C-alpha positions as CSV (number, residue, x, y, z in Angstrom):
1,M,172.3,117.9,86.0
2,A,169.3,119.5,87.7
3,L,168.9,117.9,91.1
4,I,165.5,117.2,92.7
5,H,165.2,119.4,95.8
6,P,165.4,117.4,99.1
7,H,162.3,117.0,101.2
8,T,161.1,114.5,103.8
9,D,159.8,112.0,101.3
10,N,163.1,111.7,99.3
11,I,165.7,111.6,102.0
12,T,167.0,108.4,103.6
13,G,168.4,108.8,107.1
14,W,171.7,107.1,107.8
15,V,173.1,106.5,111.3
16,L,176.8,105.9,111.4
17,A,177.5,103.3,114.1
18,G,180.2,101.3,112.5
19,G,183.4,102.6,114.2
20,Q,185.8,100.7,116.4
21,G,185.3,102.8,119.5
22,L,189.0,103.1,120.1
23,R,188.6,105.9,122.7
24,M,186.0,103.8,124.5
25,D,188.3,100.8,124.9
26,G,186.9,99.2,121.8
27,A,183.3,99.3,122.9
28,D,180.6,99.3,120.3
29,K,179.6,103.0,120.7
30,G,176.2,102.8,119.2
31,L,175.0,100.3,121.8
32,Q,176.2,102.3,124.8
33,L,173.4,103.7,127.0
34,F,172.5,107.4,127.2
35,H,169.8,107.9,129.9
36,G,169.0,104.2,129.5
37,Q,168.7,104.2,125.7
38,A,171.3,103.0,123.2
39,L,173.0,105.9,121.4
40,A,172.3,104.6,117.9
41,L,168.6,104.0,118.7
42,R,168.3,107.5,120.1
43,A,169.9,108.9,116.9
44,A,167.6,106.8,114.7
45,Q,164.5,107.9,116.6
46,R,165.6,111.6,116.5
47,L,166.2,111.3,112.8
48,A,163.0,109.4,111.8
49,P,160.5,112.3,111.8
50,Q,162.8,114.3,109.5
51,V,163.2,111.7,106.7
52,H,161.5,109.1,104.6
53,S,163.2,106.1,106.4
54,V,166.1,105.4,108.6
55,R,168.9,102.8,108.2
56,I,171.9,102.0,110.4
57,N,175.5,101.3,109.5
58,A,177.0,98.9,112.0
59,N,179.9,96.4,111.8
60,R,179.4,94.4,115.1
61,H,176.6,93.0,117.2
62,L,174.3,93.2,114.2
63,A,171.5,91.3,115.9
64,D,171.4,93.9,118.6
65,Y,170.9,96.7,116.1
66,A,168.4,94.7,113.9
67,R,166.0,94.1,116.8
68,W,165.0,97.8,116.7
69,G,163.3,97.3,113.4
70,Y,165.6,99.3,111.2
71,E,167.6,98.0,108.2
72,V,171.3,97.4,109.3
73,H,174.1,97.4,106.8
74,T,177.8,96.6,107.3
75,D,180.6,98.5,105.5
76,S,180.9,97.3,101.9
77,R,184.6,97.8,102.2
78,Q,186.8,95.8,104.6
79,G,189.2,97.2,107.2
80,F,187.3,99.9,109.2
81,E,188.2,102.7,106.8
82,G,186.3,105.3,108.8
83,P,183.1,107.3,108.3
84,L,183.6,107.7,104.6
85,A,183.3,103.9,104.2
86,G,180.0,104.1,106.1
87,M,178.8,106.9,103.9
88,L,179.6,104.9,100.8
89,T,177.7,102.0,102.2
90,G,174.8,104.3,102.8
91,L,174.8,105.6,99.3
92,Q,175.0,102.1,97.9
93,H,171.8,101.2,99.8
94,C,170.0,104.5,99.3
95,T,166.8,104.3,97.4
96,T,165.9,107.9,97.7
97,E,167.3,111.0,95.9
98,W,169.2,112.1,99.0
99,M,170.8,110.7,102.2
100,L,171.1,112.5,105.5
101,C,174.1,111.2,107.5
102,V,174.5,111.6,111.3
103,P,176.9,109.9,113.7
104,C,175.5,107.7,116.5
105,D,177.3,109.6,119.3
106,S,175.7,113.0,119.2
107,P,172.5,112.7,121.3
108,F,171.2,116.2,120.8
109,F,171.6,116.9,117.1
110,P,168.9,119.3,115.8
111,L,165.3,118.1,115.1
112,D,165.3,120.4,112.1
113,L,168.6,119.2,110.7
114,A,167.1,117.8,107.5
115,E,165.0,120.9,106.9
116,R,167.9,123.3,107.3
117,L,170.4,121.3,105.3
118,S,167.8,121.0,102.5
119,M,167.4,124.8,102.5
120,A,171.2,125.2,102.0
121,V,171.1,122.7,99.1
122,G,168.2,124.7,97.5
123,T,170.0,128.0,97.9
124,E,173.3,126.9,96.4
125,H,172.1,124.2,94.0
126,S,174.7,121.9,95.6
127,E,175.3,118.1,95.8
128,I,176.2,118.3,99.5
129,A,175.2,120.4,102.4
130,T,177.2,120.4,105.7
131,A,176.4,121.7,109.1
132,W,178.7,124.4,110.5
133,V,178.7,124.9,114.2
134,P,180.0,127.7,116.5
135,E,183.0,126.9,118.6
136,V,185.1,129.0,121.0
137,S,188.7,129.2,119.9
138,A,191.8,129.2,122.2
139,E,191.8,133.0,121.9
140,G,188.2,133.2,123.1
141,E,186.7,134.0,119.7
142,T,183.6,132.3,118.5
143,I,183.9,130.9,115.0
144,C,182.0,128.4,113.0
145,R,183.6,125.2,111.9
146,P,182.3,122.4,109.7
147,Q,180.9,119.2,111.2
148,P,181.3,117.1,108.0
149,V,179.7,113.9,109.4
150,F,176.4,115.8,109.6
151,C,175.8,116.1,105.9
152,L,173.1,115.8,103.3
153,L,174.4,113.9,100.2
154,H,172.9,113.4,96.7
155,R,172.9,109.7,95.7
156,S,174.8,110.5,92.5
157,L,178.0,110.9,94.6
158,Q,178.4,107.2,95.1
159,A,180.9,106.7,92.2
160,S,183.0,109.7,93.3
161,L,183.2,108.5,96.9
162,F,184.1,104.9,95.8
163,D,186.9,106.3,93.6
164,F,188.2,108.5,96.5
165,L,188.4,105.6,98.8
166,Q,190.0,103.4,96.2
167,Q,192.7,106.0,95.9
168,G,193.4,105.9,99.6
169,G,191.5,109.0,100.6
170,R,190.1,109.0,104.1
171,K,189.4,112.6,105.1
172,I,185.8,113.7,104.6
173,D,186.7,117.4,104.0
174,A,189.1,116.4,101.2
175,W,186.4,114.5,99.4
176,T,183.6,117.0,99.9
177,A,185.9,119.7,98.6
178,Q,185.7,118.0,95.2
179,H,182.0,118.9,94.9
180,T,179.6,121.8,95.5
181,N,179.2,121.8,99.2
182,A,176.6,124.2,100.7
183,R,177.2,125.5,104.2
184,M,174.5,125.8,106.8
185,D,175.4,127.7,110.1
186,F,173.6,126.4,113.1
187,T,173.6,129.7,115.0
188,M,169.9,130.3,115.5
189,P,168.7,131.3,119.0
190,H,167.1,127.9,119.5
191,D,170.3,126.0,118.7
192,T,171.8,124.7,122.0
193,R,175.5,124.6,122.7
194,H,175.3,120.8,123.0
195,A,173.5,120.3,119.7
196,F,176.5,118.7,117.9
197,A,178.5,117.6,120.9
198,N,179.6,114.0,120.6
199,A,180.7,111.3,123.0
200,N,184.1,110.0,121.9
201,T,185.1,108.9,125.4
202,W,183.4,107.6,128.5
203,K,183.8,110.9,130.2
204,E,182.3,112.8,127.4
205,L,179.3,110.5,127.4
206,R,178.8,110.9,131.2
207,D,179.2,114.7,130.8
208,L,176.5,114.8,128.1
209,E,174.2,112.9,130.4
210,G,174.7,115.8,132.8
């Protein structure tokens, strides 16, 4: 099947804010403040210029999310099955050809994320494009590793993801490995070292605020 190339007008932005916040004592992470602004709202506003529209995946405090003016959708599956469940929900509500997924807790993700993942899709004619980010290993070597929650997905993947979850799958890498998955390295000079840093804990959130 020939896929329509992604561009701003046919990508839905999807902010994942449906987690349990276990490493933040159960706090609803998307509503935690970063320089006075809720993390999920910052993510939505950072994503908005890059896509056709933005929607939010949340499972608690829905009225708080809805007051920002974006569509809010809870997981279609019960039991907090992780980010893949949020991605499936996004694909089920996606009305464009493509969906760009980002987590709510990475306040500095690139403003050209959609553009560059779209380039990767076009080069490799793939159904998925994933961000790869440089990290320093324990040996001091800089290597790129995938950040699979930052991904561009074709809407036709909905059935595949549903089946994967039905079979008990939970790991994003294991699911994406079943499909053509383009790689985009975020190693350009303008890419900052905090571009994909995320706040899993209160300390990480405070550190990112700097």
